[in-house]
N, C-alpha and C positions, 0 to 999 in steps of 0.2 A: 538481425537486421542492423544495419549501420545507419546512424543519424549524425547530423552535424548540429552542435549546440550553437546558441546565439554568439558565444565567444569564439566560434570557429573550430573548436575541438571535436574530433570524431569519437563517437561512443558506439559500442556494440551492445544491443539489448538481446538477451537470449534467455531461454528457460534454464533455471537452476536444476542441476542433476546431482546425483550422489557424489560424483567426483569433485563437485564444487564446495563440499561441506567446509573444508578448512578456509577457503577464500571467503565464504559467507561469515564464518565465525570471526575472521579478521575484520571484515567490514562492520559487523555488529559491535565489536569491541571499539573500533575507531568511532563509529557513529555514536555509541553510548557515551563517549567522552567529549563529544562536541556539543555545540549550542542547541542543535535541533532535537536532542534527545528528550527535552522536557515536554515536547508535544506528543511523545509516544510512550510506550510502556518499557522502553529500554532505559537502563541506568548503568553508571560506571561500576565496574567490578561485578557485573551480573554473572551468575554462574553460567558456565558454558552449556549450551543446549545439548541434550542427549543425541549422540550421533545417529544411532539407529532410528530413533523417533523422527529426527529431522529428515533423514533420508526417506523414510516412509512418506512424509508429507511431500517432499520434492518429487517423488515418483508416483504419487496418487493421481487417479483419473479425475477426482472431484475437487482438485486444488491445482492452482498454477502459481509458481514462484518464478519471478523474473529478476534478472540482475542486469544492471547497466555497468559495463566494463570500460574503463579507459584502456590504454595499452598495457597496464600491469595489474590493476586491481578493480574490485567492485566499488562503485561510487554511489550506487542507489539500488534499492530493492523494492519490488512491489509484489503483493500476493493477493490472491482471491480464493475464496472457498465457497462451495455450493451448500445450500441448505433448503430444506422443505421441497425437495425436487419431486417427491411422489406423495406428498401430503394431500389427503382428499379435500381439505378445506382451505388450503393456502396456495399461493402462487409460488413458482420456483424463484428462489432468491439467492443472492450471493453477497458476501461481505468482503471488503477489500481494505488494504493498508499499504501505505507507501512511506519509505524512509529514504532521505537523500542527504548526503554529506553537505554541510553548510556551503562549501565553496562551489557546489554544483547546483544550488538552488537558483531560481529565477533565470534559468538557461533554456527552458522549454522541455526539460527532461521529465518533469512530473506529468505534463500533458501527454507526452508520448507513451510513458508507461501506463497511465490510466486508460488511454485509448486502446492499448494492447490488451489490458485486462478486460475492458468492456467488450472488445471483439471476441475474446475467448468466451465470455459469459453469454453473448448472443449465440455463438455456435453451440453452447450447452443448453440453449432454449430457456435461459433465465429471463424472467419478466422484470424483476426489481433488483437493483444493486444498491448497497448501503454501506455506511461507515459511521464512525464518530470522529469528531474533530474538536479539539479544545477551543473554547470561544476566543482566546487571545492568539490563536495560530492564524494570523492574518494571511500569510502566504498560502497555507493549505486551504483555508476557507475560500480565499479568492479564486484559487484554481478550481475547486469543486463547483462554485457558483458559476464561474465562466463556462464550465463544461456542462451546465444544465442540471446540476444537482440542486435540490431544494432542502431548506432547513425544515425538518418535521417536528422538532421538539428540542428540549434541553434537559439534561440531567444536571442538577445543581451540586456544587461542592464535591467534585469527584477527585480532586487533588489539591494540595496546598504547597505552593512554592512562590518565590519572589514576594514573600510576605502577604500573599493574598490567596483567596479561594479561587480555584479554577473550575469552570463549568464545561460540559461537553455538549455540543450540538449533535443531534441525530440528523444525518443527511441521507438523502436517497434520490434515485433517479429511475424512472420507468424506461427500460431500454428496448422493450418489444411492444408493439401495439396491442391494444385490447383485442380479445378474440370473440367479442360479442357479435 
């Protein structure tokens, strides 16, 4: 799918496949060296992900990995994975994550990626979609709240940087109506 960002640039969002492994590793390396990495589990000089395991995730039916490409490289990535799909006492759920290069934030890209992840989750019959977001990640938190996610709780002191403790909000959204 092609989209136009607020700055006028055209971006293509598509599913990541095995052939995209090197491009994803290049993106993760660039992202991990940028300002936005502190809001995620990425960090500079992180060991390269195992190619075979990564490809298994990209090709799995219970996960979706999306990449946003400018004309030459990945500039954002989103992923979602299913859980508790057949559990007798739990509703079908999915967890998501989004990473965007700093120069592509606040351009509408996060909204488009998350809406695509939600659409996939709805097609998978997911009832509840969830994630965690660091309490100081104003952009991420603003995006999620704008799209109907609610803060359900907080985990205290999950990271320490910028000379202060960082906390994580648990956020979630019900994406399919009750079946009562």
